[in-house]
Biotite code that builds the C-alpha atoms (Angstrom):
import biotite.structure as struc

atoms = struc.array([
    struc.Atom([70.100, -50.569, -27.564], chain_id="A", res_id=1, res_name="PRO", atom_name="CA", element="C"),
    struc.Atom([67.762, -48.676, -25.729], chain_id="A", res_id=2, res_name="ALA", atom_name="CA", element="C"),
    struc.Atom([67.900, -50.748, -22.423], chain_id="A", res_id=3, res_name="SER", atom_name="CA", element="C"),
    struc.Atom([69.131, -60.935, -31.923], chain_id="A", res_id=4, res_name="PRO", atom_name="CA", element="C"),
    struc.Atom([68.650, -67.003, -34.417], chain_id="A", res_id=5, res_name="VAL", atom_name="CA", element="C"),
    struc.Atom([67.412, -69.779, -36.320], chain_id="A", res_id=6, res_name="SER", atom_name="CA", element="C"),
    struc.Atom([66.328, -69.528, -40.094], chain_id="A", res_id=7, res_name="PRO", atom_name="CA", element="C"),
    struc.Atom([62.387, -69.859, -40.213], chain_id="A", res_id=8, res_name="GLY", atom_name="CA", element="C"),
    struc.Atom([60.351, -70.795, -43.154], chain_id="A", res_id=9, res_name="GLU", atom_name="CA", element="C"),
    struc.Atom([59.939, -67.512, -46.176], chain_id="A", res_id=10, res_name="SER", atom_name="CA", element="C"),
    struc.Atom([56.789, -65.589, -44.540], chain_id="A", res_id=11, res_name="ALA", atom_name="CA", element="C"),
    struc.Atom([53.980, -65.186, -46.557], chain_id="A", res_id=12, res_name="GLY", atom_name="CA", element="C"),
    struc.Atom([51.843, -62.320, -46.537], chain_id="A", res_id=13, res_name="GLU", atom_name="CA", element="C"),
    struc.Atom([49.197, -62.637, -44.051], chain_id="A", res_id=14, res_name="ASN", atom_name="CA", element="C"),
    struc.Atom([51.513, -64.627, -41.764], chain_id="A", res_id=15, res_name="GLU", atom_name="CA", element="C"),
    struc.Atom([54.982, -64.036, -40.833], chain_id="A", res_id=16, res_name="ALA", atom_name="CA", element="C"),
    struc.Atom([56.477, -68.025, -40.254], chain_id="A", res_id=17, res_name="ALA", atom_name="CA", element="C"),
    struc.Atom([57.423, -68.544, -36.207], chain_id="A", res_id=18, res_name="PRO", atom_name="CA", element="C"),
    struc.Atom([61.326, -69.236, -35.563], chain_id="A", res_id=19, res_name="ILE", atom_name="CA", element="C"),
    struc.Atom([60.667, -72.862, -34.852], chain_id="A", res_id=20, res_name="GLU", atom_name="CA", element="C"),
    struc.Atom([64.095, -73.642, -33.848], chain_id="A", res_id=21, res_name="ARG", atom_name="CA", element="C"),
    struc.Atom([65.276, -71.348, -31.283], chain_id="A", res_id=22, res_name="ALA", atom_name="CA", element="C"),
    struc.Atom([68.107, -69.088, -31.734], chain_id="A", res_id=23, res_name="TRP", atom_name="CA", element="C"),
    struc.Atom([70.591, -71.887, -30.079], chain_id="A", res_id=24, res_name="SER", atom_name="CA", element="C"),
    struc.Atom([69.789, -73.522, -33.423], chain_id="A", res_id=25, res_name="THR", atom_name="CA", element="C"),
    struc.Atom([72.206, -71.716, -35.133], chain_id="A", res_id=26, res_name="ALA", atom_name="CA", element="C"),
    struc.Atom([73.749, -69.145, -32.872], chain_id="A", res_id=27, res_name="ALA", atom_name="CA", element="C"),
    struc.Atom([75.077, -70.907, -29.822], chain_id="A", res_id=28, res_name="THR", atom_name="CA", element="C"),
    struc.Atom([78.957, -70.524, -29.404], chain_id="A", res_id=29, res_name="MET", atom_name="CA", element="C"),
    struc.Atom([79.120, -68.385, -32.696], chain_id="A", res_id=30, res_name="GLY", atom_name="CA", element="C"),
    struc.Atom([78.182, -70.947, -35.298], chain_id="A", res_id=31, res_name="SER", atom_name="CA", element="C"),
    struc.Atom([77.220, -69.421, -38.625], chain_id="A", res_id=32, res_name="GLU", atom_name="CA", element="C"),
    struc.Atom([73.728, -68.763, -39.871], chain_id="A", res_id=33, res_name="VAL", atom_name="CA", element="C"),
    struc.Atom([72.806, -70.126, -43.183], chain_id="A", res_id=34, res_name="SER", atom_name="CA", element="C"),
    struc.Atom([74.382, -67.994, -45.760], chain_id="A", res_id=35, res_name="GLY", atom_name="CA", element="C"),
    struc.Atom([71.083, -67.542, -47.985], chain_id="A", res_id=36, res_name="ASP", atom_name="CA", element="C"),
    struc.Atom([69.107, -66.957, -45.265], chain_id="A", res_id=37, res_name="THR", atom_name="CA", element="C"),
    struc.Atom([67.764, -63.454, -45.537], chain_id="A", res_id=38, res_name="ASP", atom_name="CA", element="C"),
    struc.Atom([68.659, -61.468, -42.443], chain_id="A", res_id=39, res_name="LEU", atom_name="CA", element="C"),
    struc.Atom([65.419, -59.623, -42.380], chain_id="A", res_id=40, res_name="ASP", atom_name="CA", element="C"),
    struc.Atom([63.877, -63.094, -42.316], chain_id="A", res_id=41, res_name="GLU", atom_name="CA", element="C"),
    struc.Atom([65.728, -63.904, -39.111], chain_id="A", res_id=42, res_name="VAL", atom_name="CA", element="C"),
    struc.Atom([65.027, -60.824, -37.380], chain_id="A", res_id=43, res_name="LEU", atom_name="CA", element="C"),
    struc.Atom([60.818, -61.957, -36.916], chain_id="A", res_id=44, res_name="VAL", atom_name="CA", element="C"),
    struc.Atom([60.733, -62.704, -33.325], chain_id="A", res_id=45, res_name="PRO", atom_name="CA", element="C"),
    struc.Atom([59.108, -66.573, -32.772], chain_id="A", res_id=46, res_name="GLN", atom_name="CA", element="C"),
    struc.Atom([56.079, -65.139, -31.592], chain_id="A", res_id=47, res_name="SER", atom_name="CA", element="C"),
    struc.Atom([53.694, -65.063, -34.448], chain_id="A", res_id=48, res_name="THR", atom_name="CA", element="C"),
    struc.Atom([52.433, -61.749, -35.962], chain_id="A", res_id=49, res_name="LEU", atom_name="CA", element="C"),
    struc.Atom([49.005, -62.206, -38.152], chain_id="A", res_id=50, res_name="LYS", atom_name="CA", element="C"),
    struc.Atom([47.548, -59.572, -40.467], chain_id="A", res_id=51, res_name="VAL", atom_name="CA", element="C"),
    struc.Atom([44.920, -57.436, -38.740], chain_id="A", res_id=52, res_name="ASP", atom_name="CA", element="C"),
    struc.Atom([45.989, -58.210, -35.668], chain_id="A", res_id=53, res_name="GLY", atom_name="CA", element="C"),
    struc.Atom([46.974, -55.673, -32.855], chain_id="A", res_id=54, res_name="GLU", atom_name="CA", element="C"),
    struc.Atom([50.034, -56.148, -30.688], chain_id="A", res_id=55, res_name="VAL", atom_name="CA", element="C"),
    struc.Atom([51.578, -53.464, -28.194], chain_id="A", res_id=56, res_name="LEU", atom_name="CA", element="C"),
    struc.Atom([55.267, -52.567, -29.348], chain_id="A", res_id=57, res_name="VAL", atom_name="CA", element="C"),
    struc.Atom([58.053, -50.389, -28.453], chain_id="A", res_id=58, res_name="SER", atom_name="CA", element="C"),
    struc.Atom([60.363, -48.730, -31.060], chain_id="A", res_id=59, res_name="VAL", atom_name="CA", element="C"),
    struc.Atom([63.740, -50.039, -30.261], chain_id="A", res_id=60, res_name="SER", atom_name="CA", element="C"),
    struc.Atom([65.966, -48.555, -33.451], chain_id="A", res_id=61, res_name="HIS", atom_name="CA", element="C"),
    struc.Atom([64.350, -46.020, -35.607], chain_id="A", res_id=62, res_name="CYS", atom_name="CA", element="C"),
    struc.Atom([66.069, -44.827, -39.009], chain_id="A", res_id=63, res_name="VAL", atom_name="CA", element="C"),
    struc.Atom([62.848, -43.276, -41.230], chain_id="A", res_id=64, res_name="SER", atom_name="CA", element="C"),
    struc.Atom([58.975, -44.094, -41.135], chain_id="A", res_id=65, res_name="PRO", atom_name="CA", element="C"),
    struc.Atom([59.494, -46.780, -43.798], chain_id="A", res_id=66, res_name="SER", atom_name="CA", element="C"),
    struc.Atom([62.223, -48.340, -41.748], chain_id="A", res_id=67, res_name="GLU", atom_name="CA", element="C"),
    struc.Atom([62.532, -48.687, -38.036], chain_id="A", res_id=68, res_name="PHE", atom_name="CA", element="C"),
    struc.Atom([62.209, -51.985, -35.443], chain_id="A", res_id=69, res_name="TRP", atom_name="CA", element="C"),
    struc.Atom([59.921, -52.997, -32.809], chain_id="A", res_id=70, res_name="CYS", atom_name="CA", element="C"),
    struc.Atom([59.868, -54.828, -29.890], chain_id="A", res_id=71, res_name="GLN", atom_name="CA", element="C"),
    struc.Atom([57.635, -56.833, -28.515], chain_id="A", res_id=72, res_name="LEU", atom_name="CA", element="C"),
    struc.Atom([56.443, -54.972, -25.060], chain_id="A", res_id=73, res_name="VAL", atom_name="CA", element="C"),
    struc.Atom([55.122, -58.992, -23.744], chain_id="A", res_id=74, res_name="ALA", atom_name="CA", element="C"),
    struc.Atom([58.735, -59.777, -24.179], chain_id="A", res_id=75, res_name="ASN", atom_name="CA", element="C"),
    struc.Atom([60.369, -56.947, -22.457], chain_id="A", res_id=76, res_name="HIS", atom_name="CA", element="C"),
    struc.Atom([60.780, -58.771, -19.367], chain_id="A", res_id=77, res_name="SER", atom_name="CA", element="C"),
    struc.Atom([61.884, -61.906, -20.916], chain_id="A", res_id=78, res_name="ALA", atom_name="CA", element="C"),
    struc.Atom([64.447, -59.955, -22.534], chain_id="A", res_id=79, res_name="LEU", atom_name="CA", element="C"),
    struc.Atom([66.195, -58.054, -19.478], chain_id="A", res_id=80, res_name="GLU", atom_name="CA", element="C"),
    struc.Atom([66.403, -61.383, -18.001], chain_id="A", res_id=81, res_name="GLN", atom_name="CA", element="C"),
    struc.Atom([68.394, -62.764, -21.025], chain_id="A", res_id=82, res_name="MET", atom_name="CA", element="C"),
    struc.Atom([70.540, -59.614, -20.701], chain_id="A", res_id=83, res_name="MET", atom_name="CA", element="C"),
    struc.Atom([71.006, -60.190, -16.872], chain_id="A", res_id=84, res_name="GLN", atom_name="CA", element="C"),
    struc.Atom([72.244, -63.738, -17.599], chain_id="A", res_id=85, res_name="ALA", atom_name="CA", element="C"),
    struc.Atom([74.404, -62.411, -20.439], chain_id="A", res_id=86, res_name="LEU", atom_name="CA", element="C"),
    struc.Atom([76.240, -60.190, -18.596], chain_id="A", res_id=87, res_name="ASN", atom_name="CA", element="C"),
    struc.Atom([76.834, -62.226, -15.373], chain_id="A", res_id=88, res_name="ALA", atom_name="CA", element="C"),
    struc.Atom([79.436, -64.639, -16.697], chain_id="A", res_id=89, res_name="GLN", atom_name="CA", element="C"),
    struc.Atom([82.778, -64.670, -18.835], chain_id="A", res_id=90, res_name="ASP", atom_name="CA", element="C"),
    struc.Atom([82.376, -64.923, -22.457], chain_id="A", res_id=91, res_name="LEU", atom_name="CA", element="C"),
    struc.Atom([84.321, -66.893, -24.687], chain_id="A", res_id=92, res_name="THR", atom_name="CA", element="C"),
    struc.Atom([86.135, -64.740, -27.744], chain_id="A", res_id=93, res_name="PRO", atom_name="CA", element="C"),
    struc.Atom([85.507, -65.757, -31.212], chain_id="A", res_id=94, res_name="LEU", atom_name="CA", element="C"),
    struc.Atom([88.412, -67.142, -33.065], chain_id="A", res_id=95, res_name="ASN", atom_name="CA", element="C"),
    struc.Atom([86.549, -66.622, -36.514], chain_id="A", res_id=96, res_name="GLU", atom_name="CA", element="C"),
    struc.Atom([83.330, -64.479, -37.109], chain_id="A", res_id=97, res_name="ALA", atom_name="CA", element="C"),
    struc.Atom([82.664, -64.912, -41.131], chain_id="A", res_id=98, res_name="PRO", atom_name="CA", element="C"),
    struc.Atom([79.168, -63.406, -42.490], chain_id="A", res_id=99, res_name="LEU", atom_name="CA", element="C"),
    struc.Atom([76.088, -64.047, -40.618], chain_id="A", res_id=100, res_name="ASN", atom_name="CA", element="C"),
    struc.Atom([77.852, -65.485, -37.464], chain_id="A", res_id=101, res_name="THR", atom_name="CA", element="C"),
    struc.Atom([75.678, -65.148, -34.240], chain_id="A", res_id=102, res_name="ALA", atom_name="CA", element="C"),
    struc.Atom([77.567, -63.518, -31.518], chain_id="A", res_id=103, res_name="CYS", atom_name="CA", element="C"),
    struc.Atom([77.845, -60.884, -28.849], chain_id="A", res_id=104, res_name="CYS", atom_name="CA", element="C"),
    struc.Atom([79.435, -57.551, -28.252], chain_id="A", res_id=105, res_name="CYS", atom_name="CA", element="C"),
    struc.Atom([79.095, -54.212, -26.250], chain_id="A", res_id=106, res_name="LYS", atom_name="CA", element="C"),
    struc.Atom([77.338, -51.204, -27.895], chain_id="A", res_id=107, res_name="PHE", atom_name="CA", element="C"),
    struc.Atom([79.748, -48.567, -27.467], chain_id="A", res_id=108, res_name="GLU", atom_name="CA", element="C"),
    struc.Atom([76.852, -45.632, -26.471], chain_id="A", res_id=109, res_name="ASP", atom_name="CA", element="C"),
    struc.Atom([75.726, -47.840, -23.584], chain_id="A", res_id=110, res_name="ASP", atom_name="CA", element="C"),
    struc.Atom([77.259, -45.967, -20.605], chain_id="A", res_id=111, res_name="ASP", atom_name="CA", element="C"),
    struc.Atom([76.982, -49.504, -18.429], chain_id="A", res_id=112, res_name="ASP", atom_name="CA", element="C"),
    struc.Atom([78.801, -51.667, -21.124], chain_id="A", res_id=113, res_name="ALA", atom_name="CA", element="C"),
    struc.Atom([76.925, -54.311, -21.238], chain_id="A", res_id=114, res_name="ARG", atom_name="CA", element="C"),
    struc.Atom([76.652, -57.361, -23.675], chain_id="A", res_id=115, res_name="PHE", atom_name="CA", element="C"),
    struc.Atom([74.316, -57.497, -26.696], chain_id="A", res_id=116, res_name="TYR", atom_name="CA", element="C"),
    struc.Atom([73.468, -60.371, -28.901], chain_id="A", res_id=117, res_name="ARG", atom_name="CA", element="C"),
    struc.Atom([74.248, -59.547, -32.616], chain_id="A", res_id=118, res_name="ALA", atom_name="CA", element="C"),
    struc.Atom([75.030, -61.151, -36.093], chain_id="A", res_id=119, res_name="ILE", atom_name="CA", element="C"),
    struc.Atom([77.844, -60.176, -38.675], chain_id="A", res_id=120, res_name="VAL", atom_name="CA", element="C"),
    struc.Atom([76.180, -58.279, -41.114], chain_id="A", res_id=121, res_name="GLU", atom_name="CA", element="C"),
    struc.Atom([79.038, -57.128, -43.553], chain_id="A", res_id=122, res_name="ALA", atom_name="CA", element="C"),
    struc.Atom([83.131, -57.618, -43.513], chain_id="A", res_id=123, res_name="GLU", atom_name="CA", element="C"),
    struc.Atom([84.167, -54.079, -43.671], chain_id="A", res_id=124, res_name="LEU", atom_name="CA", element="C"),
    struc.Atom([88.349, -54.945, -43.432], chain_id="A", res_id=125, res_name="ALA", atom_name="CA", element="C"),
    struc.Atom([90.642, -57.802, -42.846], chain_id="A", res_id=126, res_name="GLU", atom_name="CA", element="C"),
    struc.Atom([89.735, -56.570, -38.885], chain_id="A", res_id=127, res_name="ASP", atom_name="CA", element="C"),
    struc.Atom([86.438, -54.838, -38.880], chain_id="A", res_id=128, res_name="GLN", atom_name="CA", element="C"),
    struc.Atom([83.318, -55.749, -39.507], chain_id="A", res_id=129, res_name="VAL", atom_name="CA", element="C"),
    struc.Atom([79.588, -54.193, -39.026], chain_id="A", res_id=130, res_name="LEU", atom_name="CA", element="C"),
    struc.Atom([77.089, -55.883, -36.423], chain_id="A", res_id=131, res_name="VAL", atom_name="CA", element="C"),
    struc.Atom([73.428, -55.823, -36.108], chain_id="A", res_id=132, res_name="ARG", atom_name="CA", element="C"),
    struc.Atom([72.284, -55.770, -32.373], chain_id="A", res_id=133, res_name="PHE", atom_name="CA", element="C"),
    struc.Atom([69.167, -57.929, -33.077], chain_id="A", res_id=134, res_name="THR", atom_name="CA", element="C"),
    struc.Atom([67.544, -57.736, -30.084], chain_id="A", res_id=135, res_name="ASP", atom_name="CA", element="C"),
    struc.Atom([67.312, -53.861, -31.143], chain_id="A", res_id=136, res_name="PHE", atom_name="CA", element="C"),
    struc.Atom([67.984, -53.424, -35.156], chain_id="A", res_id=137, res_name="GLY", atom_name="CA", element="C"),
    struc.Atom([70.346, -50.876, -34.885], chain_id="A", res_id=138, res_name="ASN", atom_name="CA", element="C"),
    struc.Atom([74.214, -51.438, -36.297], chain_id="A", res_id=139, res_name="THR", atom_name="CA", element="C"),
    struc.Atom([77.914, -50.958, -35.487], chain_id="A", res_id=140, res_name="GLN", atom_name="CA", element="C"),
    struc.Atom([81.349, -50.988, -36.760], chain_id="A", res_id=141, res_name="GLU", atom_name="CA", element="C"),
    struc.Atom([83.410, -53.165, -34.518], chain_id="A", res_id=142, res_name="CYS", atom_name="CA", element="C"),
    struc.Atom([86.826, -55.047, -34.398], chain_id="A", res_id=143, res_name="SER", atom_name="CA", element="C"),
    struc.Atom([86.783, -58.796, -34.667], chain_id="A", res_id=144, res_name="ARG", atom_name="CA", element="C"),
    struc.Atom([88.452, -59.176, -31.680], chain_id="A", res_id=145, res_name="SER", atom_name="CA", element="C"),
    struc.Atom([85.384, -57.646, -30.105], chain_id="A", res_id=146, res_name="ASP", atom_name="CA", element="C"),
    struc.Atom([83.071, -60.557, -30.793], chain_id="A", res_id=147, res_name="LEU", atom_name="CA", element="C"),
    struc.Atom([82.343, -63.257, -28.061], chain_id="A", res_id=148, res_name="PHE", atom_name="CA", element="C"),
    struc.Atom([80.154, -66.606, -28.846], chain_id="A", res_id=149, res_name="SER", atom_name="CA", element="C"),
    struc.Atom([76.526, -66.720, -26.918], chain_id="A", res_id=150, res_name="VAL", atom_name="CA", element="C"),
    struc.Atom([76.387, -68.985, -24.251], chain_id="A", res_id=151, res_name="PRO", atom_name="CA", element="C"),
    struc.Atom([73.529, -71.813, -25.005], chain_id="A", res_id=152, res_name="ALA", atom_name="CA", element="C"),
    struc.Atom([71.405, -70.556, -21.866], chain_id="A", res_id=153, res_name="ASP", atom_name="CA", element="C"),
    struc.Atom([71.420, -66.767, -23.415], chain_id="A", res_id=154, res_name="CYS", atom_name="CA", element="C"),
    struc.Atom([70.459, -68.485, -27.169], chain_id="A", res_id=155, res_name="SER", atom_name="CA", element="C"),
    struc.Atom([66.895, -69.670, -25.992], chain_id="A", res_id=156, res_name="GLU", atom_name="CA", element="C"),
    struc.Atom([65.221, -66.646, -26.885], chain_id="A", res_id=157, res_name="LEU", atom_name="CA", element="C"),
    struc.Atom([64.516, -65.540, -30.550], chain_id="A", res_id=158, res_name="PRO", atom_name="CA", element="C"),
    struc.Atom([65.185, -62.287, -31.591], chain_id="A", res_id=159, res_name="MET", atom_name="CA", element="C"),
    struc.Atom([63.682, -59.441, -30.658], chain_id="A", res_id=160, res_name="GLN", atom_name="CA", element="C"),
    struc.Atom([63.791, -56.802, -33.102], chain_id="A", res_id=161, res_name="ALA", atom_name="CA", element="C"),
    struc.Atom([61.252, -56.813, -35.987], chain_id="A", res_id=162, res_name="ILE", atom_name="CA", element="C"),
    struc.Atom([61.807, -54.644, -38.872], chain_id="A", res_id=163, res_name="ARG", atom_name="CA", element="C"),
    struc.Atom([58.655, -52.659, -39.706], chain_id="A", res_id=164, res_name="CYS", atom_name="CA", element="C"),
    struc.Atom([57.492, -49.557, -41.691], chain_id="A", res_id=165, res_name="ALA", atom_name="CA", element="C"),
    struc.Atom([54.198, -47.556, -41.875], chain_id="A", res_id=166, res_name="LEU", atom_name="CA", element="C"),
    struc.Atom([51.433, -49.240, -44.154], chain_id="A", res_id=167, res_name="ALA", atom_name="CA", element="C"),
    struc.Atom([50.010, -45.932, -44.290], chain_id="A", res_id=168, res_name="ASP", atom_name="CA", element="C"),
    struc.Atom([52.621, -43.694, -45.508], chain_id="A", res_id=169, res_name="ALA", atom_name="CA", element="C"),
    struc.Atom([54.967, -42.948, -48.730], chain_id="A", res_id=170, res_name="VAL", atom_name="CA", element="C"),
    struc.Atom([58.005, -40.481, -48.982], chain_id="A", res_id=171, res_name="ALA", atom_name="CA", element="C"),
    struc.Atom([57.638, -38.129, -51.621], chain_id="A", res_id=172, res_name="GLU", atom_name="CA", element="C"),
    struc.Atom([60.204, -39.505, -54.402], chain_id="A", res_id=173, res_name="ASN", atom_name="CA", element="C"),
    struc.Atom([60.744, -42.372, -51.935], chain_id="A", res_id=174, res_name="ASP", atom_name="CA", element="C"),
    struc.Atom([63.050, -39.809, -49.798], chain_id="A", res_id=175, res_name="VAL", atom_name="CA", element="C"),
    struc.Atom([62.209, -38.794, -46.064], chain_id="A", res_id=176, res_name="TRP", atom_name="CA", element="C"),
    struc.Atom([62.790, -34.934, -45.175], chain_id="A", res_id=177, res_name="SER", atom_name="CA", element="C"),
    struc.Atom([65.134, -34.896, -41.828], chain_id="A", res_id=178, res_name="GLU", atom_name="CA", element="C"),
    struc.Atom([62.320, -32.790, -40.403], chain_id="A", res_id=179, res_name="GLU", atom_name="CA", element="C"),
    struc.Atom([59.844, -36.086, -40.775], chain_id="A", res_id=180, res_name="ILE", atom_name="CA", element="C"),
    struc.Atom([62.457, -38.562, -39.985], chain_id="A", res_id=181, res_name="ILE", atom_name="CA", element="C"),
    struc.Atom([62.825, -35.953, -36.720], chain_id="A", res_id=182, res_name="SER", atom_name="CA", element="C"),
    struc.Atom([59.592, -35.935, -35.985], chain_id="A", res_id=183, res_name="SER", atom_name="CA", element="C"),
    struc.Atom([58.402, -39.431, -36.228], chain_id="A", res_id=184, res_name="PHE", atom_name="CA", element="C"),
    struc.Atom([61.271, -40.550, -33.971], chain_id="A", res_id=185, res_name="GLU", atom_name="CA", element="C"),
    struc.Atom([60.032, -38.147, -31.432], chain_id="A", res_id=186, res_name="GLU", atom_name="CA", element="C"),
    struc.Atom([56.942, -39.506, -31.620], chain_id="A", res_id=187, res_name="ILE", atom_name="CA", element="C"),
    struc.Atom([57.564, -43.169, -31.688], chain_id="A", res_id=188, res_name="VAL", atom_name="CA", element="C"),
    struc.Atom([60.625, -43.344, -29.479], chain_id="A", res_id=189, res_name="MET", atom_name="CA", element="C"),
    struc.Atom([58.823, -41.982, -26.292], chain_id="A", res_id=190, res_name="SER", atom_name="CA", element="C"),
    struc.Atom([55.866, -44.001, -25.853], chain_id="A", res_id=191, res_name="GLU", atom_name="CA", element="C"),
    struc.Atom([54.653, -47.912, -26.373], chain_id="A", res_id=192, res_name="ASP", atom_name="CA", element="C"),
    struc.Atom([52.617, -48.063, -29.573], chain_id="A", res_id=193, res_name="LEU", atom_name="CA", element="C"),
    struc.Atom([49.443, -50.247, -30.607], chain_id="A", res_id=194, res_name="ILE", atom_name="CA", element="C"),
    struc.Atom([50.383, -51.601, -33.675], chain_id="A", res_id=195, res_name="ALA", atom_name="CA", element="C"),
    struc.Atom([48.088, -52.688, -36.184], chain_id="A", res_id=196, res_name="LEU", atom_name="CA", element="C"),
    struc.Atom([49.817, -55.424, -38.751], chain_id="A", res_id=197, res_name="VAL", atom_name="CA", element="C"),
    struc.Atom([48.397, -55.057, -42.802], chain_id="A", res_id=198, res_name="THR", atom_name="CA", element="C"),
    struc.Atom([50.657, -57.221, -44.569], chain_id="A", res_id=199, res_name="LYS", atom_name="CA", element="C"),
    struc.Atom([53.851, -59.227, -43.614], chain_id="A", res_id=200, res_name="ILE", atom_name="CA", element="C"),
    struc.Atom([56.135, -58.880, -46.619], chain_id="A", res_id=201, res_name="GLU", atom_name="CA", element="C"),
    struc.Atom([58.480, -61.753, -47.748], chain_id="A", res_id=202, res_name="GLU", atom_name="CA", element="C"),
    struc.Atom([61.439, -60.606, -46.658], chain_id="A", res_id=203, res_name="SER", atom_name="CA", element="C"),
    struc.Atom([59.774, -60.548, -43.194], chain_id="A", res_id=204, res_name="GLY", atom_name="CA", element="C"),
    struc.Atom([59.315, -56.874, -43.405], chain_id="A", res_id=205, res_name="LEU", atom_name="CA", element="C"),
    struc.Atom([56.007, -55.781, -41.256], chain_id="A", res_id=206, res_name="VAL", atom_name="CA", element="C"),
    struc.Atom([53.757, -52.817, -42.328], chain_id="A", res_id=207, res_name="LEU", atom_name="CA", element="C"),
    struc.Atom([52.213, -51.490, -39.734], chain_id="A", res_id=208, res_name="VAL", atom_name="CA", element="C"),
    struc.Atom([49.774, -48.668, -38.842], chain_id="A", res_id=209, res_name="ARG", atom_name="CA", element="C"),
    struc.Atom([50.732, -47.298, -35.493], chain_id="A", res_id=210, res_name="LEU", atom_name="CA", element="C"),
    struc.Atom([48.801, -45.472, -32.678], chain_id="A", res_id=211, res_name="GLN", atom_name="CA", element="C"),
    struc.Atom([50.179, -43.480, -30.472], chain_id="A", res_id=212, res_name="CYS", atom_name="CA", element="C"),
    struc.Atom([48.058, -42.340, -27.373], chain_id="A", res_id=213, res_name="LYS", atom_name="CA", element="C"),
    struc.Atom([44.419, -43.200, -29.282], chain_id="A", res_id=214, res_name="GLY", atom_name="CA", element="C"),
    struc.Atom([45.950, -40.741, -32.500], chain_id="A", res_id=215, res_name="LYS", atom_name="CA", element="C"),
    struc.Atom([47.027, -42.662, -35.774], chain_id="A", res_id=216, res_name="GLY", atom_name="CA", element="C"),
    struc.Atom([51.091, -42.110, -35.660], chain_id="A", res_id=217, res_name="VAL", atom_name="CA", element="C"),
    struc.Atom([50.816, -41.162, -39.404], chain_id="A", res_id=218, res_name="SER", atom_name="CA", element="C"),
    struc.Atom([48.317, -38.668, -38.460], chain_id="A", res_id=219, res_name="GLN", atom_name="CA", element="C"),
    struc.Atom([50.390, -36.688, -36.089], chain_id="A", res_id=220, res_name="LEU", atom_name="CA", element="C"),
    struc.Atom([53.453, -36.965, -38.541], chain_id="A", res_id=221, res_name="LEU", atom_name="CA", element="C"),
    struc.Atom([51.803, -35.171, -41.140], chain_id="A", res_id=222, res_name="PHE", atom_name="CA", element="C"),
    struc.Atom([49.450, -33.085, -39.395], chain_id="A", res_id=223, res_name="ASN", atom_name="CA", element="C"),
    struc.Atom([46.268, -34.837, -40.666], chain_id="A", res_id=224, res_name="ILE", atom_name="CA", element="C"),
    struc.Atom([43.054, -33.333, -39.120], chain_id="A", res_id=225, res_name="PRO", atom_name="CA", element="C"),
    struc.Atom([40.179, -35.654, -38.452], chain_id="A", res_id=226, res_name="GLU", atom_name="CA", element="C"),
    struc.Atom([38.034, -36.274, -40.994], chain_id="A", res_id=227, res_name="ASP", atom_name="CA", element="C"),
    struc.Atom([34.913, -33.892, -40.434], chain_id="A", res_id=228, res_name="ASP", atom_name="CA", element="C"),
    struc.Atom([32.821, -35.590, -42.927], chain_id="A", res_id=229, res_name="GLU", atom_name="CA", element="C"),
    struc.Atom([33.254, -38.857, -42.023], chain_id="A", res_id=230, res_name="GLN", atom_name="CA", element="C"),
    struc.Atom([33.257, -38.107, -38.672], chain_id="A", res_id=231, res_name="ALA", atom_name="CA", element="C"),
    struc.Atom([29.512, -36.348, -39.097], chain_id="A", res_id=232, res_name="SER", atom_name="CA", element="C"),
    struc.Atom([28.611, -39.382, -40.907], chain_id="A", res_id=233, res_name="SER", atom_name="CA", element="C"),
    struc.Atom([29.179, -41.393, -38.475], chain_id="A", res_id=234, res_name="LEU", atom_name="CA", element="C"),
    struc.Atom([27.413, -39.434, -35.853], chain_id="A", res_id=235, res_name="GLU", atom_name="CA", element="C"),
    struc.Atom([23.936, -39.310, -38.376], chain_id="A", res_id=236, res_name="GLN", atom_name="CA", element="C"),
    struc.Atom([24.374, -43.157, -38.735], chain_id="A", res_id=237, res_name="GLU", atom_name="CA", element="C"),
    struc.Atom([24.039, -43.233, -34.996], chain_id="A", res_id=238, res_name="ASP", atom_name="CA", element="C"),
    struc.Atom([21.325, -41.057, -34.876], chain_id="A", res_id=239, res_name="SER", atom_name="CA", element="C"),
    struc.Atom([19.383, -42.911, -37.017], chain_id="A", res_id=240, res_name="ALA", atom_name="CA", element="C"),
    struc.Atom([20.094, -46.389, -35.185], chain_id="A", res_id=241, res_name="GLN", atom_name="CA", element="C"),
    struc.Atom([19.128, -44.699, -31.799], chain_id="A", res_id=242, res_name="ARG", atom_name="CA", element="C"),
    struc.Atom([15.486, -43.100, -33.835], chain_id="A", res_id=243, res_name="GLY", atom_name="CA", element="C"),
    struc.Atom([14.916, -46.655, -34.929], chain_id="A", res_id=244, res_name="ASP", atom_name="CA", element="C"),
    struc.Atom([15.296, -47.701, -31.690], chain_id="A", res_id=245, res_name="ALA", atom_name="CA", element="C"),
    struc.Atom([13.209, -45.288, -30.036], chain_id="A", res_id=246, res_name="VAL", atom_name="CA", element="C"),
    struc.Atom([9.969, -45.750, -32.517], chain_id="A", res_id=247, res_name="GLU", atom_name="CA", element="C"),
    struc.Atom([10.444, -49.703, -31.855], chain_id="A", res_id=248, res_name="GLU", atom_name="CA", element="C"),
])
């Protein structure tokens, strides 16, 4: 993580279902999320996203232009306060951690060795699991003995990671080149971005158009020049409107 739930109703295309029950419903003291819950749906934060709405986001984890995780910038302060509270108390080890168990554990690459909220996404071996840090979106393999329950006061804040995909970019043969992935990560990981929500799929995946410093991320990623013809057309329209105003 750079510095995770209760199931909501299935999201439709036009609106992501808010998580009506706070994370404490499913996650307090390491309780298990329903086995038939779609984890992608679980990752949508309580703040409702709407199609055609714009939000300021930061990308917390990037796999490719068709799989990355965003946080709402407006929630950064609340997330940091929760993190401070989580790491200021003694945590209780989990006796059991089956699939979909909400928990917290340390992120191995964090120099401060802080605990983060997570969920057990896969069981790899008798004592090894794959967890997803659900405030950030990335995953990590760890031992079951490294998992702790989430204190009640740290389970109020809904999961903050939102799984997204670019709405205006498609990989050739469904495979992104390493060059494109690297360029995309370089563009989106360094700045806060404006995200225009174009669709919210049943799974909870949010399709977005991203803007960075006033330019479309897809335009920057593929070095697409601005449409001179379209710009000229707009200029002509503007000139015509000014001419009409003068005549009046």
